[in-house]
C-alpha positions, 0 to 999 in steps of 0.5 A, spaced: 500 500 500 502 506 498 504 511 503 502 518 504 503 523 498 507 530 499 502 535 501 506 541 501 513 543 498 518 544 504 514 541 509 517 534 513 513 528 511 514 521 512 515 519 505 516 522 498 513 518 493 515 517 485 509 521 481 509 515 476 503 511 476 504 504 480 511 506 482 512 506 489 519 507 490 522 514 493 522 520 489 529 523 488 529 527 482 524 532 479 522 534 472 521 542 471 517 542 465 513 536 467 513 538 474 513 531 475 517 527 481 521 521 479 525 516 482 532 514 479 529 508 475 523 513 472 528 519 471 532 514 466 526 512 462 523 519 462 529 522 459 530 516 454 523 518 451 525 523 445 519 528 446 523 529 453 530 530 450 530 537 452 527 536 459 531 539 465 531 534 470 534 536 477 535 533 484 528 534 488 531 539 492 533 543 486 527 543 483 524 549 480 518 551 484 511 550 481 506 556 480 501 556 484 494 555 481 490 562 481 484 563 477 484 569 472 479 575 475 477 576 468 476 569 465 474 565 471 475 558 468 482 560 466 489 559 470 493 565 471 500 563 467 502 570 464 505 577 466 504 583 462 511 586 462 508 593 461 503 593 466 506 588 471 499 584 472 498 577 472 494 574 466 491 568 463 492 567 455 485 569 453 487 576 456 492 577 451 487 579 446 484 584 450 484 592 448 488 594 454 494 589 453 494 590 445 502 591 443 504 589 450 510 583 451 508 577 455 512 573 459 512 566 462 509 567 469 512 560 472 519 562 470 518 569 473 515 566 479 521 561 480 526 566 479 523 570 484 522 564 489 529 563 488 531 570 489 527 570 495 530 564 498 537 566 497 535 573 501 533 568 506 539 564 506 543 571 506 539 573 512 540 566 516 547 565 514 550 572 514 546 578 516 543 574 523 549 571 525 553 577 524 548 582 527 548 577 533 556 577 533 556 584 533 550 584 539 555 580 543 561 584 542 557 590 544 554 586 551 561 584 552 564 591 551 558 593 556 561 588 561 568 590 560 566 598 561 563 596 567 569 592 569 574 598 567 570 603 571 570 599 577 577 598 577 578 606 576 573 607 582 578 602 586 584 606 584 581 613 585 579 611 592 586 607 593 590 614 591 585 618 596 587 613 602 594 614 600 594 621 600 590 621 607 595 617 610 601 621 607 597 627 610 596 624 617 603 622 617 606 629 615 601 632 620 604 627 626 611 629 624 609 636 624 606 636 631 612 632 634 617 637 631 612 643 634 612 639 641 620 638 641 621 646 640 616 648 645 619 643 650 626 646 648 623 653 649 620 652 656 626 649 658 630 655 657 625 659 660 624 655 666 632 655 667 632 663 666 626 663 671 630 659 676 636 664 675 632 670 677 629 666 683 636 665 686 638 672 684 632 675 688 633 671 694 640 673 694 638 680 694 633 679 699 639 676 703 643 682 702 638 687 704 637 683 711 645 683 711 645 691 710 639 692 715 643 689 720 649 694 719 644 699 720 641 697 726 647 695 730 648 698 737 656 699 736 658 704 730 664 699 729 660 694 725 658 699 720 665 703 720 668 696 719 664 695 712 668 694 706 667 696 699 667 689 697 662 687 702 658 693 699 659 690 692 652 688 689 652 682 684 649 684 677 642 682 674 643 676 670 643 676 663 637 673 659 634 672 652 627 672 650 624 666 646 624 666 639 617 662 638 617 658 631 612 660 625 607 656 621 607 657 614 601 655 611 601 650 605 600 653 599 596 649 595 590 649 590 584 644 587 589 643 581 594 641 586 590 636 589 588 633 582 595 632 580 596 628 587 590 624 586 590 623 579 585 625 574 580 622 569 582 623 562 577 621 556 581 620 550 580 625 544 580 620 539 575 618 533 571 612 536 573 606 532 567 603 528 566 596 529 568 591 523 563 588 520 565 582 516 564 582 509 560 577 505 565 575 500 570 575 506 567 570 510 572 564 508 578 568 510 580 564 516 584 557 515 578 553 518 573 557 513 578 556 507 579 549 509 571 548 510 570 552 503 575 547 500 571 541 503 564 544 500 567 544 493 570 537 494 563 535 497 559 539 491 563 535 486 562 528 490 555 530 490 554 530 482 557 523 482 553 520 488 546 518 489 542 514 495 542 507 493 537 502 495 541 496 496 546 497 501 553 493 501 557 491 507 564 492 506 567 489 512 566 488 519 571 488 525 571 487 533 573 493 538 577 490 544 575 492 551 568 495 550 562 492 552 557 494 546 559 499 541 554 505 544 558 511 541 564 512 536 568 518 534 572 518 527 578 523 527 582 526 521 588 521 521 583 515 520 583 513 528 576 511 531 574 512 539 569 507 541 565 507 548 560 503 552 555 504 557 560 502 563 565 507 562 570 504 557 573 509 552 578 505 547 582 508 541 583 503 535 585 504 528 580 502 522 581 495 523 580 494 530 587 494 532 587 497 540 591 503 541 589 506 548 584 506 553 581 511 558 577 509 564 571 514 564 564 514 567 560 512 560 554 515 557 551 515 550 554 521 545 558 523 550 565 524 546 568 527 540 574 529 536 576 536 534 579 537 528 586 537 531 585 530 534 584 532 541 579 527 544 573 531 548 568 528 553 563 529 558 562 528 565 555 529 567 556 527 574 561 532 575 558 537 570 564 538 566 567 537 559 574 534 559 580 534 554 585 528 553 591 530 551 596 525 546 600 523 553 593 521 556 593 526 561 585 528 562 584 536 564 578 539 565 576 544 560 569 547 561 564 547 567 557 547 566 554 549 572 548 545 574 546 542 567 549 535 566 553 535 559 550 529 556 552 529 548 557 533 545 560 534 537 566 538 535 564 542 528 567 540 522 565 547 519 568 552 525 571 547 530 565 550 535 563 545 540 555 543 541 553 540 547 547 537 549 545 538 556 539 536 561 537 539 568 530 537 571 527 534 565 529 540 561 534 540 555 538 545 551 544 545 546 549 550 548 555 552 543 562 553 545 568 556 541 575 552 541 577 556 547 571 554 551 567 561 551 559 560 551 557 563 545 549 560 544 544 557 548 538 553 544 532 551 549 525 553 546 522 554 539 519 561 537 512 559 541 516 558 547 516 551 548 522 547 550 525 543 544 529 538 548 528 533 554 534 529 554 539 530 548 543 524 548 546 524 541 548 530 537 551 532 530 551 537 525 549 538 517 554 541 512 549 547 512 550 548 519 544 545 522 544 542 529 541 535 529 539 532 536 536 525 538 532 527 544 531 520 548 524 517 547 522 523 543 524 525 536 530 527 532 530 535 533 533 539 527 535 547 528 539 552 524 545 554 526 542 561 529 537 556 533 531 557 530 527 550 530 526 547 523 523 540 524 522 534 528 522 527 526 518 522 530 519 516 526 514 511 522 510 508 528 507 509 535 514 507 538 520 511 536 526 512 540 532 515 536 539 513 538 546 515 534 545 520 529 550 523 523 549 526 516 552 525 509 555 530 504 548 530 500 545 533 507 541 526 509 540 525 516 541 518 518 539 516 525 538 509 529 532 507 532 535 500 535 532 496 530 534 500 523 537 506 520 532 511 518 534 516 512 531 523 512 533 528 507 535 535 508 528 538 510 526 532 514 522 528 509 523 520 510 526 517 505 527 509 507 529 504 512 537 503 511 538 496 514 534 490 517 535 487 523 539 481 519 544 486 517 545 490 523 543 487 530 541 493 534 544 498 531 545 504 536 550 509 533 553 511 526 558 515 523 562 516 517 569 517 514 571 521 508 570 515 503 562 515 505 563 509 508 558 508 514 560 505 520 554 502 524 556 500 532 551 495 535 549 496 542 548 489 544 551 487 551 558 483 550 557 484 542 563 489 540 562 489 533 562 495 528 560 493 521 562 498 515 557 499 509 556 503 502 549 506 501 551 511 496 553 510 489 
C-alpha cells in the first residue's frame, strides 16, 4: 500500500513518493517542465523518451518551484500563467487579446515566479547565514564591551579611592611629624625659660639676703660694725643676663584644587575618533584557515555530490571487533583515520580502522558523550561532575569547561568552525549550548519561537554541512535547528514507538539516525526517505558515523557484542 503523498513543498513528511503511476519507490529527482517527481529508475526512462530530450531534470531539492494555481479575475475558468511586462499584472492567455494589453510583451509567469522564489530564498539564506549571525556577533561584542566598561570603571573607582587613602595617610603622617617637631621646640623653649626663671629666683633671694645683711649694719648698737664695712662687702652682684624666646612660625601650605588633582590623579577621556566596529564582509567570510579549509571541503563535497546518489541496496564492506568495550554505544572518527569507541560502563578505547587497540581511558560512560576536534584532541563529558574534559596525546585528562548545574550529556566538535555543541539536561529540561575552541559560551538553544522547550534529554548530537544542529532527544524525536537556533523540524519516526539513538549526516545533507532496530534516512528538510538496514544486517544498531570515503560505520549496542560493521549506501 502506498504511503502518504507530499502535501506541501518544504514541509517534513514521512515519505516522498515517485509521481509515476504504480511506482512506489522514493522520489529523488524532479522534472521542471513536467513538474513531475521521479525516482532514479523513472528519471532514466523519462529522459530516454525523445519528446523529453530537452527536459531539465534536477535533484528534488533543486527543483524549480511550481506556480501556484490562481484563477484569472477576468476569465474565471482560466489559470493565471502570464505577466504583462508593461503593466506588471498577472494574466491568463485569453487576456492577451484584450484592448488594454494590445502591443504589450508577455512573459512566462512560472519562470518569473521561480526566479523570484529563488531570489527570495537566497535573501533568506543571506539573512540566516550572514546578516543574523553577524548582527548577533556584533550584539555580543557590544554586551561584552558593556561588561568590560563596567569592569574598567570599577577598577578606576578602586584606584581613585586607593590614591585618596594614600594621600590621607601621607597627610596624617606629615601632620604627626609636624606636631612632634612643634612639641620638641616648645619643650626646648620652656626649658630655657624655666632655667632663666630659676636664675632670677636665686638672684632675688640673694638680694633679699643682702638687704637683711645691710639692715643689720644699720641697726647695730656699736658704730664699729658699720665703720668696719668694706667696699667689697658693699659690692652688689649684677642682674643676670637673659634672652627672650624666639617662638617658631607656621607657614601655611600653599596649595590649590589643581594641586590636589595632580596628587590624586585625574580622569582623562581620550580625544580620539571612536573606532567603528568591523563588520565582516560577505565575500570575506572564508578568510580564516578553518573557513578556507571548510570552503575547500564544500567544493570537494559539491563535486562528490554530482557523482553520488542514495542507493537502495546497501553493501557491507567489512566488519571488525573493538577490544575492551562492552557494546559499541558511541564512536568518534578523527582526521588521521583513528576511531574512539565507548560503552555504557565507562570504557573509552582508541583503535585504528581495523580494530587494532591503541589506548584506553577509564571514564564514567554515557551515550554521545565524546568527540574529536579537528586537531585530534579527544573531548568528553562528565555529567556527574558537570564538566567537559580534554585528553591530551600523553593521556593526561584536564578539565576544560564547567557547566554549572546542567549535566553535559552529548557533545560534537564542528567540522565547519571547530565550535563545540553540547547537549545538556537539568530537571527534565534540555538545551544545546555552543562553545568556541577556547571554551567561551557563545549560544544557548532551549525553546522554539512559541516558547516551548525543544529538548528533554539530548543524548546524541551532530551537525549538517549547512550548519544545522541535529539532536536525538531520548524517547522523543530527532530535533533539527539552524545554526542561529531557530527550530526547523522534528522527526518522530514511522510508528507509535520511536526512540532515536546515534545520529550523523552525509555530504548530500541526509540525516541518518538509529532507532535500535534500523537506520532511518531523512533528507535535508526532514522528509523520510527509507529504512537503511534490517535487523539481519545490523543487530541493534545504536550509533553511526562516517569517514571521508562515505563509508558508514554502524556500532551495535548489544551487551558483550563489540562489533562495528562498515557499509556503502551511496553510489
